[in-house]
N, C-alpha and C positions, 0 to 999 in steps of 0.2 A: 312267571319271570321276575325273579329276586331283584332287591335292591343293588345287589352286588353286578348284577349284569348290565348297568348302566354307568359304573365305574370306569373311567379311562377313555371313556367317550367322550368325542367334541360337541358342544352343545354351543349352539347361537340363542341368543338372549335378546329380542327387544322389550325397552320398557317405554312406555307413555305415561310422562306425569301430566296432570290437568288440576288446573287452579280450582278452589271451591265452588267458581261458578261453571265448572265445567271446561274451560276453556284449556288447551294445549299450551303447557309452558314449555317443554323439552322432551324431545326423544331422545334416546340413547342405544346402541347396539354396544353388545358386548358378547366375547366368546372366549371358549378354554375347555381344558381339559375337564370333567366331572371327577371331584378328589373324594368325596364322600358323600353319604346321605344319613340323616337322620329322620327321627320320627315323622317332621313334618317340614324339614326344607331339605333343600339339595345345595349342594358348595360346588363351587368349581373354581379352579382356579386360574384369573385372567391371563388373557393372553396378552395384553400390555403390561405386564409385569405390575398389576396395580394390586396384586396380593387376590385372599378368597374374596370371594361374594357369595352371597347366598341369596338362594328364591324360595317362596311357596314349593312344598311338593307333596303331590296326592298321589302318588306310585304310577304315575303314567307319563308320557312324553311323546308327542307328535314327531314322528321320523322325520330326517332332513331327506330331501332330494336326492338320491344319487349323480354321484357328478355334478352336481349344481356348484354353480361357483354364485357368491352372493356377496353383493357389495354394500357395504356401509354407508348409510348416508351420511354420519356426520365426520367420517374419516376418507371415507373411496376406497377404505382398504378391502381387496378381495379375500373372500375365506372361502375355502373348499374343503371336503372330506368331512363335512357337518353330519353326524349321527342323528342328532336332533334338535329342534325347535321349537321355541316358545317364547310368547308374549305376555305382557300382564300392562294393566294400565292401574296407577298409582292416582287415587284421589286425596286430594288435600280435603282437612276436615272443614268444614264451615265457618268454624272458629280462627283458622287461621290466616294468614293474610298474605 
């Protein structure tokens, strides 16, 4: 599967942010259509109008569940037609407060 196969597909991204001690500070979910892929990043246009967002990309994505309806925790929005799902945990550096 080449990178162009992903372009135009819907992605759902979950992000968990942790503080320096490992405590959860925020969880967000974003979704939209994949617009382009570079060597190490995947870009998608956020469906909420928030512009383009990028995540690290290693050449593979987990397939979404066909016909599933995902409910976003932060907004209650229901999202269907998801081709790919991905989640990332973002760790704060030890020297950040």
